[in-house]
C-alpha positions in Angstrom: -20.4 -65.4 -22.4 -22.3 -64.3 -19.2 -21.5 -60.7 -18.9 -21.2 -57.7 -21.0 -17.3 -57.7 -20.5 -16.9 -61.0 -22.2 -18.8 -59.7 -25.3 -16.5 -56.9 -25.5 -13.6 -58.8 -25.0 -14.2 -61.2 -28.0 -14.6 -58.3 -30.0 -11.2 -56.8 -29.3 -12.1 -54.3 -26.8 -9.5 -54.8 -23.6 -10.2 -54.6 -20.1 -8.0 -51.6 -20.0 -10.2 -49.9 -22.7 -13.3 -50.8 -20.7 -12.0 -49.5 -17.5 -10.9 -46.0 -19.0 -14.4 -45.6 -20.6 -15.9 -46.3 -17.3 -13.9 -43.6 -15.8 -14.7 -41.1 -18.3 -18.5 -41.7 -18.1 -18.4 -41.4 -14.2 -16.4 -38.2 -14.5 -19.4 -36.8 -16.7 -21.9 -37.8 -14.1 -22.6 -34.2 -13.0 -23.0 -33.1 -16.7 -25.3 -35.9 -17.4 -27.4 -35.3 -14.2 -27.9 -31.5 -15.3 -28.8 -32.5 -18.8 -31.4 -34.8 -17.3 -32.8 -31.8 -14.8 -33.0 -29.7 -18.0 -35.1 -32.3 -19.9 -37.1 -32.9 -16.9 -37.8 -29.4 -16.5 -38.8 -28.7 -20.1 -40.8 -31.7 -20.2 -42.8 -30.6 -17.1 -43.2 -27.1 -18.8 -44.7 -28.8 -21.7 -47.1 -30.9 -19.9 -48.1 -27.9 -18.0 -49.1 -25.9 -21.0 -50.9 -28.8 -22.4 -52.7 -29.0 -19.3 -53.4 -25.1 -19.1 -54.9 -25.6 -22.6 -57.0 -28.5 -21.9 -55.5 -30.5 -24.8 -57.7 -33.5 -25.3 -58.6 -36.0 -28.1 -60.9 -33.6 -30.0 -57.7 -31.4 -30.7 -56.5 -34.3 -32.9 -59.4 -34.4 -35.2 -58.9 -33.9 -38.9 -59.2 -30.2 -39.9 -62.3 -28.9 -41.8 -60.0 -27.6 -44.4 -61.0 -24.0 -43.8 -58.8 -21.6 -42.3 -60.9 -20.4 -39.4 -62.1 -22.4 -36.3 -59.8 -25.1 -36.5 -59.2 -25.6 -32.8 -56.5 -28.4 -33.1 -54.4 -26.1 -34.8 -55.2 -23.1 -32.8 -54.9 -24.7 -29.4 -51.4 -26.2 -30.5 -50.4 -22.5 -31.3 -51.3 -21.7 -27.6 -49.5 -24.6 -26.1 -46.2 -23.4 -28.2 -46.7 -19.7 -27.1 -47.0 -20.7 -23.5 -43.9 -23.1 -23.8 -41.8 -20.4 -25.2 -43.3 -17.5 -22.9 -44.5 -15.6 -26.1 -47.9 -13.7 -26.7 -48.5 -16.0 -29.9 -47.0 -18.6 -32.0 -47.5 -19.5 -35.6 -47.2 -23.4 -36.2 -48.3 -24.4 -39.6 -47.2 -27.6 -41.9 -47.3 -24.8 -44.7 -44.0 -23.6 -43.4 -41.6 -26.0 -44.8 -38.2 -25.4 -43.2 -36.3 -23.2 -41.1 -35.2 -20.8 -43.9 -38.9 -20.4 -45.0 -39.8 -19.5 -41.3 -37.1 -16.8 -41.2 -37.9 -15.6 -44.4 -41.5 -15.1 -43.3 -40.5 -13.2 -40.1 -38.2 -11.1 -42.0 -40.6 -10.0 -44.9 -43.5 -9.5 -42.3 -41.6 -6.7 -40.3 -39.2 -5.2 -43.1 -40.4 -2.6 -45.7 -38.6 -0.6 -48.4 -35.9 1.6 -46.9 -35.5 -0.4 -43.5 -32.2 -1.9 -42.8 -31.6 -5.5 -41.4 -28.4 -5.9 -38.8 -26.8 -9.2 -38.0 -24.4 -8.5 -35.0 -23.3 -12.1 -34.9 -21.4 -12.0 -38.4 -22.7 -13.9 -41.5 -26.0 -15.9 -41.5 -26.8 -19.5 -42.8 -25.7 -19.6 -46.6 -29.3 -20.5 -47.3 -30.3 -17.0 -46.1 -27.9 -15.4 -48.3 -30.4 -15.2 -51.2 -33.0 -14.3 -49.0 -31.4 -11.2 -47.8 -29.8 -10.6 -51.2 -26.2 -10.8 -50.2 -26.2 -13.3 -53.2 -28.3 -11.8 -55.9 -31.6 -13.3 -56.3 -35.1 -12.4 -57.5 -37.6 -11.2 -54.9 -34.8 -10.9 -52.3 -35.2 -8.6 -49.3 -32.4 -6.2 -51.2 -34.5 -6.1 -54.3 -37.4 -5.1 -52.1 -35.6 -2.1 -50.9 -34.2 -3.4 -47.5 -30.6 -2.9 -47.1 -28.3 -5.4 -45.0 -25.3 -4.6 -42.5 -23.5 -7.1 -40.5 -21.0 -6.8 -37.6 -18.4 -9.7 -37.5 -17.6 -11.4 -34.4 -14.3 -10.5 -32.6 -11.4 -13.0 -33.2 -12.1 -14.9 -29.8 -15.7 -15.5 -30.8 -17.0 -12.5 -28.6 -19.4 -9.8 -29.7 -17.8 -6.7 -31.0 -20.1 -4.2 -28.8 -18.3 -1.0 -30.3 -18.8 -2.1 -33.8 -22.6 -2.9 -32.9 -23.1 0.6 -31.4 -21.5 2.1 -34.4 -23.6 -0.1 -37.0 -27.1 0.7 -35.5 -28.7 3.6 -37.1 -31.8 5.3 -37.7 -32.6 2.8 -40.5 -32.2 0.0 -38.4 -35.5 -1.9 -37.9 -34.6 -5.4 -37.1 -31.6 -7.4 -35.8 -31.3 -11.0 -36.3 -29.3 -13.1 -34.0 -28.5 -16.8 -35.1 -27.8 -18.9 -32.0 -26.6 -21.9 -33.4 -22.8 -22.0 -35.0 -24.3 -23.7 -38.3 -21.2 -24.2 -40.3 -18.8 -21.9 -38.5 -16.2 -22.8 -35.8 -17.7 -20.6 -33.0 -19.3 -21.9 -30.1 -23.4 -21.8 -30.1 -24.8 -18.9 -27.9 -26.5 -19.5 -24.6 -29.5 -17.6 -23.4 -27.6 -15.8 -21.2 -25.2 -14.4 -24.0 -28.4 -13.6 -26.2 -29.9 -11.8 -23.3 -27.1 -9.5 -22.8 -26.9 -8.9 -26.5 -30.5 -8.0 -27.0 -30.3 -5.8 -24.0 -27.4 -4.2 -25.3 -28.9 -3.6 -28.7 -32.3 -2.1 -27.1 -30.1 0.3 -25.0 -28.7 1.5 -28.5 -32.2 2.0 -30.0 -35.1 0.9 -27.8 -37.6 0.5 -30.8 -35.3 -2.0 -32.6 -36.8 -5.5 -33.3 -34.7 -8.4 -32.3 -35.2 -11.9 -33.8 -33.5 -15.1 -32.7 -33.0 -17.9 -35.0 -33.4 -20.7 -32.4 -32.8 -23.6 -34.5 -31.2 -26.6 -32.5 -31.4 -24.5 -29.3 -35.0 -25.6 -28.1 -35.1 -26.9 -24.6 -31.4 -27.2 -24.3 -31.9 -24.6 -21.5 -34.2 -23.9 -18.9 -35.0 -20.8 -20.7 -35.5 -19.8 -24.1 -34.4 -16.4 -26.0 -38.0 -15.4 -25.8 -37.5 -15.2 -22.1 -34.5 -12.6 -22.2 -35.9 -10.1 -24.3 -37.5 -6.6 -23.5 -40.8 -8.5 -22.8 -40.4 -9.0 -19.1 -41.0 -7.1 -15.9 -39.0 -7.8 -13.0 -39.9 -6.5 -9.6 -37.3 -5.5 -7.1 -39.5 -7.2 -4.3 -41.1 -10.5 -3.3 -44.5 -10.9 -5.1 -47.4 -12.9 -3.9 -48.7 -15.6 -6.5 -51.8 -13.6 -7.0 -49.8 -10.2 -7.4 -47.5 -11.9 -10.0 -50.4 -13.2 -12.0 -52.3 -10.1 -12.0 -49.4 -8.1 -13.1 -48.6 -10.6 -15.8 -51.9 -10.5 -17.2 -52.2 -6.6 -17.1 -49.0 -6.0 -18.6 -49.4 -8.9 -21.0 -45.6 -9.8 -20.2 -43.7 -12.4 -18.2 -43.4 -11.0 -14.5 -40.8 -12.0 -12.2 -40.1 -11.0 -8.7 -36.7 -10.5 -7.0 -36.7 -14.0 -5.5 -37.3 -15.8 -8.9 -34.7 -13.7 -10.6 -32.0 -14.5 -8.3 -33.0 -18.3 -8.3 -32.8 -18.2 -12.2 -29.1 -16.8 -11.7 -28.3 -19.4 -9.2 -29.7 -22.1 -11.6 -27.4 -20.8 -14.3 -24.4 -20.6 -11.9 -24.5 -23.8 -10.0 -21.9 -26.4 -11.5 -21.6 -29.2 -8.9 -24.0 -31.7 -7.8 -24.3 -29.9 -4.2 -24.8 -26.6 -5.8 -27.6 -27.9 -8.3 -29.1 -29.9 -5.3 -29.5 -26.6 -3.4 -30.8 -24.5 -6.1 -33.5 -27.1 -7.3 -34.6 -27.3 -3.7 -35.1 -23.7 -3.4 -36.9 -23.7 -6.7 -39.5 -26.2 -5.5 -39.9 -24.3 -2.3 -40.5 -21.2 -4.3 -43.0 -22.8 -6.8 -45.1 -25.0 -4.1 -47.4 -21.8 -3.0 -47.7 -20.5 -6.4 -49.4 -23.5 -8.0 -52.8 -22.2 -7.5 -52.0 -18.6 -8.9 -49.9 -19.7 -11.7 -52.4 -22.5 -13.1 -56.2 -22.2 -12.5 -56.4 -25.3 -14.6 -55.1 -27.2 -11.7 -58.0 -26.9 -9.6 -60.3 -29.4 -11.9 -61.0 -32.6 -10.4 -60.0 -35.7 -11.6 -60.7 -39.5 -10.8 -64.1 -41.0 -11.2 -66.9 -41.5 -8.5 -66.5 -44.9 -6.4 -62.7 -44.9 -7.3 -61.2 -41.9 -5.3 -64.1 -40.5 -3.6 -65.4 -36.9 -5.0 -62.1 -36.9 -6.9 -58.6 -35.4 -6.1 -57.6 -32.1 -7.8 -54.7 -32.0 -10.2 -53.5 -29.3 -7.9 -53.4 -31.7 -5.2 -51.5 -34.3 -6.9 -48.8 -31.7 -8.1 -48.5 -30.6 -4.6 -47.9 -34.0 -3.5 -45.6 -34.7 -6.2 -43.5 -31.6 -5.3 -43.5 -32.5 -1.7 -41.9 -35.7 -2.6 -39.3 -33.8 -4.6 -38.5 -31.7 -1.7 -38.2 -34.5 0.7 -35.8 -36.2 -1.6 -33.6 -33.3 -2.2 -33.5 -32.8 1.6 -32.3 -36.1 2.2 -29.5 -35.9 -0.5 -28.6 -32.5 1.1 -28.6 -34.3 4.2 -26.1 -36.8 2.9 -23.9 -33.9 1.7 -24.0 -32.3 5.1 -23.1 -35.9 6.7 -20.3 -36.1 4.6 -18.9 -32.4 5.3 -19.4 -33.2 9.0 -16.7 -36.1 8.6 -14.5 -33.9 7.0 -15.0 -31.3 9.6 -14.2 -33.9 12.3 -11.2 -35.3 10.6 -9.9 -31.3 10.4 -10.5 -30.8 14.0 -8.9 -34.0 14.9 -5.9 -32.8 13.0 -6.1 -29.6 14.5 -6.1 -27.4 11.2 -7.8 -24.2 11.5 -10.6 -23.3 9.1 -10.9 -19.9 7.5 -14.2 -19.0 5.8 -14.4 -16.0 3.2 -17.7 -14.2 3.3 -19.1 -11.0 1.6 -21.4 -9.5 -0.6 -21.8 -10.8 -4.1 -19.0 -9.6 -6.4 -16.8 -8.1 -3.5 -13.8 -10.2 -5.1 -14.0 -13.3 -2.8 -12.9 -15.8 -5.5 -10.1 -13.3 -6.7 -8.8 -13.2 -3.2 -9.0 -17.1 -2.8 -7.2 -17.2 -6.1 -4.6 -14.7 -5.2 -3.5 -16.5 -2.1 -3.7 -20.2 -3.0 -3.6 -20.3 -6.8 -6.9 -22.2 -6.8 -7.9 -21.1 -10.4 -11.5 -20.8 -9.9 -13.5 -18.7 -12.0 -13.6 -14.9 -10.8 -15.7 -13.0 -13.2 -17.2 -9.4 -12.8 -20.9 -10.7 -12.4 -23.4 -11.4 -9.5 -23.2 -14.8 -8.2 -20.3 -16.2 -10.0 -19.4 -18.7 -7.2 -22.1 -21.0 -5.7 -20.0 -24.0 -5.0 -17.8 -23.9 -2.1 -14.1 -24.2 -2.9 -11.8 -25.3 -0.3 -8.0 -25.1 -0.3 -5.4 -25.6 1.9 -3.0 -22.7 2.5 0.1 -22.4 4.1 0.1 -19.1 5.8 3.5 -19.3 7.5 6.3 -22.0 8.2 4.3 -22.8 11.3 0.7 -22.6 10.2 -1.6 -24.5 7.6 -5.2 -23.5 7.4 -8.2 -24.6 5.3 -9.7 -21.7 3.4 -13.3 -21.7 2.0 -14.7 -19.7 -0.5 -18.6 -19.2 0.0 -21.7 -18.1 -1.9 -21.8 -14.1 -2.0 -24.6 -12.5 0.0 -27.1 -9.9 -1.4 -29.9 -7.7 0.3 -33.2 -9.3 0.7 -31.7 -12.7 0.0 -34.8 -15.0 -0.7 -35.3 -17.1 2.4 -35.6 -20.4 0.5 -31.9 -19.7 -0.8 -30.8 -19.4 2.9 -32.2 -22.6 3.8 -31.3 -24.3 0.9 -27.7 -23.4 1.3 -27.4 -24.4 4.9 -25.4 -27.2 4.0 -22.6 -25.0 2.7 -22.9 -22.0 5.1 -23.1 -24.0 8.2 -19.2 -24.1 7.4 -19.3 -20.7 9.1 -20.3 -21.8 12.3 -17.4 -24.2 12.7 -14.8 -21.5 11.2 -12.1 -20.3 13.5 -11.8 -17.3 11.6 -13.9 -15.2 9.0 -12.5 -13.0 6.3 -15.3 -10.4 5.4 -14.4 -9.2 2.3 -15.5 -5.5 1.2 -15.7 -3.9 -1.9 -14.4 -0.6 -0.8 -14.7 0.8 -4.5 -18.4 0.5 -4.4 -20.2 3.7 -3.2 -22.6 1.4 -1.3 -20.1 -0.6 0.5 -21.3 0.4 3.9 -25.0 -0.9 3.3 -23.5 -4.2 1.6 -21.5 -4.7 4.8 -24.5 -4.4 7.0 -26.3 -6.8 4.8 -23.5 -9.4 5.3 -23.4 -8.7 9.3 -27.0 -9.5 9.6 -26.7 -12.7 7.7 -23.6 -13.8 9.9 -25.8 -13.2 12.8 -28.6 -15.5 11.3 -26.3 -18.0 10.5 -25.0 -18.2 14.2 -21.6 -16.9 13.5 -21.4 -13.6 15.1 -19.1 -14.8 17.9 -16.3 -16.0 15.6 -13.2 -13.9 15.2 -13.3 -11.9 12.1 -11.0 -9.6 9.7 -12.7 -6.8 7.5 -10.8 -7.2 4.2 -11.5 -3.9 2.3 -10.8 -5.3 -1.3 -10.3 -3.2 -4.5 -8.2 -0.3 -2.7 -6.4 0.0 -6.2 -9.9 1.3 -7.6 -9.6 4.0 -4.8 -8.5 7.4 -5.3 -5.2 8.0 -3.8 -6.4 11.0 -1.6 -9.4 9.1 -0.1 -9.4 7.9 3.3 -9.1 4.0 3.6 -10.6 2.2 6.6 -8.1 1.3 9.2 -8.0 -0.7 12.6 -6.7 -3.7 14.4 -9.1 -6.0 12.5 -9.0 -4.3 9.1 -7.1 -4.9 5.9 -6.7 -2.9 3.1 -5.9 -5.1 -0.2 -6.2 -5.4 -3.9 -6.7 -9.1 -4.7 -6.3 -8.4 -8.2 -2.7 -6.7 -7.9 -1.6 -8.3 -4.8 -1.2 -5.1 -2.6 -1.7 -5.6 0.9 -2.0 -9.6 0.9 1.2 -10.1 2.6 -0.2 -8.0 5.5 -3.4 -10.0 5.4 -1.5 -13.3 5.9 0.4 -11.9 8.8 -2.9 -11.0 10.4 -4.3 -14.4 9.9 -1.3 -15.9 11.4 -1.5 -13.7 14.6 -5.1 -14.6 15.0 -4.6 -18.3 14.5 -1.5 -18.8 16.4 -2.0 -21.3 18.9 1.4 -22.4 19.9 2.2 -24.3 16.8 6.0 -24.5 16.6 9.0 -25.9 14.5 11.4 -27.8 16.9 14.1 -30.0 16.9 13.6 -33.5 18.5 16.2 -35.7 19.8 14.5 -39.3 20.3 16.3 -42.2 21.8 16.0 -45.3 19.8 13.9 -47.1 22.5 11.2 -44.1 22.0 11.0 -45.0 18.4 7.3 -45.1 18.6 7.1 -41.6 19.0 8.1 -41.0 15.6 4.9 -42.9 14.4 3.1 -40.4 16.4 5.0 -37.5 14.8 4.2 -38.8 11.3 0.5 -38.9 12.3 -0.2 -35.7 14.5 2.7 -33.2 13.3 4.3 -32.3 10.0 7.8 -34.0 9.9 10.3 -32.3 7.7 13.3 -34.2 8.1 14.6 -37.3 10.0 18.5 -38.0 10.6 19.7 -41.2 12.4 22.7 -40.8 14.6 23.2 -41.3 18.3 19.6 -40.6 18.4 16.7 -40.1 16.1 16.8 -36.3 15.1 13.6 -34.9 13.9 12.8 -31.6 12.4 8.9 -31.1 12.9 6.1 -28.5 13.1 4.1 -29.5 16.2 0.9 -28.5 17.7 0.9 -27.8 21.2 -0.7 -31.1 22.1 2.2 -32.8 20.5 4.7 -30.5 22.1 3.6 -31.7 25.5 4.2 -35.3 24.7 7.7 -34.9 23.3 8.9 -31.9 25.6 11.7 -34.3 27.2 13.3 -34.5 24.0 13.1 -31.1 22.9 15.8 -29.1 24.8 15.3 -25.8 22.7 11.7 -25.5 23.4 10.4 -24.0 26.5 6.5 -24.2 27.2 4.7 -20.9 27.0 4.1 -19.2 30.4 0.6 -18.3 31.7 -0.3 -14.7 32.3 0.0 -15.5 36.3 3.3 -16.7 35.9 
């Protein structure tokens, strides 16, 4: 036995099973890569927290036995607080289990007369006696704390109407169990928890929200503590020093517009290409902020005589990030090369390219689904599409086009993202036609349209023919004046209204003389049939006195078979 397969064969595992297993693993490559990226991010986050708090050998010494001045314990709690983005943390060996921790949190925040609300259905069975759902001595119920719960909807979603009705003047604390535990529902993502907390805070701003994060630590790049109300988002770019000062003054996490958009992009990216682009943008954003974020990085490392006066940790981290940026750029360059090869193949086959552009949430993905049946996710949320989706669309019986959905634009789009997504957005430069999708139901549609126009110019695609597609016309009052013009089409991608007219306009704009013709080839010209199969779309072949072919041919092909196509005449020039 010289290889692994031989061992498996001896164990009774066939080659067919091994090949199938390998195919499954290869199909999971993107998921594994994402998991590795999350793990690397969280590992770096923990190391950064340890560096910030200068963890060293003295912190692992035995405790004095007294509760005060235990620097090892206190510093560990500071590390935990930094990792999870909180003001403080309580990390003690005396807390024996998760139920014990939850009981402490509930008992510390609830007084007689208060009410505890669970908006995610029933809690773990171990908490039933703590709360008093099952009678138990010293329960919260016995202490005078009432309990209310709102069950999940049949599909597993939150019953927001029921939650709103359940929150009252007595509601002091809302407990959210992240893990499914013994239930059949899926565990909740940080994004879902953030939306739920925001809704509860909207109903009652002073309510406390507690998340049981059991089994959820470090499975995402964010923790539930990052999506509560303890965060400030500034709708403008902030310098690293501004971000640091605001965070210290407000005692909360502070994100600027760029950081927020980057976080959203990181959650939305699904393909390897999309994740590469987001990761590159994140590192470019992080690089100038190292000094402002981590003062500890300024200390020097390296002994005298080995590295001169020593290299600061800041410089080390900068070099590491520069290496990561170079590596990501190289990988994206390979993506660009593959796209270029695909583009050349399409150009050789004379297949026109149509690119869908527009402001985020304008309905681009819905339109692509409506005309191609692509079936890509089309949700009512920002930046739901980051990964370019390309489909072949039959516009008419003589015209096929390649149509691509692109990432949505937004005002003040961070420069890092524009640069990172060049590999995707450069498709616009090579498109034969742009469909600018505009959400006409949005009161700010004119401003949003200007944002897209400016970005089209920045990307070098201003000279490409364009159709302005005013979407969501079904949401506009019947008496409202709809935009109209030669290059304007009003549609509803959701209902299908106006889509046929849009396809007609695409056909008119991209008509380059492709025609369906009947060709009569002599048998000694049979070699032309191979050319037709290669460069045209052959629909039917019949063998009689001649080889009779029905095919859809571009002008270049029509010129080669003109002598055998009596029903076709070359188009006349204007001067003729």
